[in-house]
C-alpha positions in Angstrom: 15.4 2.8 7.4 11.8 1.6 8.1 10.4 4.3 5.8 12.5 3.3 2.8 10.1 2.6 -0.1 10.5 -1.0 -1.5 7.7 -1.0 -4.0 5.7 1.7 -5.8 2.9 1.7 -8.3 1.6 4.8 -10.1 -2.2 4.5 -10.3 -4.8 6.7 -12.0 -5.6 10.2 -11.0 -2.0 11.1 -9.8 -2.1 8.5 -7.0 0.8 6.4 -5.8 0.6 3.1 -4.0 3.7 2.5 -1.9 5.0 -0.2 0.3 7.7 0.6 2.9 10.5 -1.6 4.4 8.5 -2.1 7.6 5.5 -3.5 5.7 3.3 -0.4 5.9 1.6 0.3 2.6 -1.0 2.7 1.2 -1.8 5.3 -1.3 -0.9 9.0 -1.6 -2.8 11.4 -3.9 -0.4 13.9 -5.5 -2.1 17.3 -5.7 -1.4 19.6 -8.7 -0.1 22.3 -6.3 2.5 19.8 -5.0 3.9 19.6 -8.5 5.5 23.0 -9.0 9.0 24.2 -9.6 11.3 21.2 -10.2 8.4 18.8 -9.7 6.3 20.4 -12.5 7.0 17.6 -14.9 5.0 15.3 -12.7 1.8 17.0 -13.9 2.3 15.1 -17.1 0.5 11.7 -16.6 3.0 9.9 -18.9 5.9 11.0 -16.7 4.0 10.4 -13.5 3.3 6.8 -14.4 7.1 6.2 -14.8 7.6 6.2 -11.0 10.2 3.7 -9.7 12.1 3.0 -6.5 15.7 4.1 -6.3 17.8 4.1 -3.1 14.6 3.8 -1.0 12.8 6.8 -2.6 10.1 7.1 -5.2 11.9 8.5 -8.3 11.1 9.5 -11.8 13.3 10.0 -14.9 15.3 13.3 -14.9 16.4 13.0 -11.3 13.0 13.7 -9.6 12.3 12.0 -6.3 10.1 12.3 -3.3 11.5 12.0 0.2 10.4 8.6 1.6 9.9 10.0 5.2 7.4 12.5 3.8 5.5 9.8 1.9 5.5 7.6 5.0 3.9 10.3 7.1 1.2 10.8 4.4 0.5 7.0 4.2 0.3 6.5 7.9 -2.0 9.5 8.3 -4.3 8.1 5.6 -4.2 4.6 7.2 -5.2 6.0 10.5 -8.1 8.0 9.0 -9.4 4.9 7.1 -9.2 2.8 10.3 -10.9 5.2 12.7 
């Protein structure tokens, strides 16, 4: 799918830079309130920085992942804001 993640880089301050299959790229800031329940381990910067791509999704050790279509919406929204 066009929203499949093909590259991810964990940056400082809980920010992910992602590039999608269709060439769209940008950053997403992960808010602490987004990291609850099963995603609580992502509050640990050491774990957060271990982000990698698996099957088109941003993933972390322990079976954590972030749906690529959700990330895509966030990046496109941010790109539109920046380019107003």
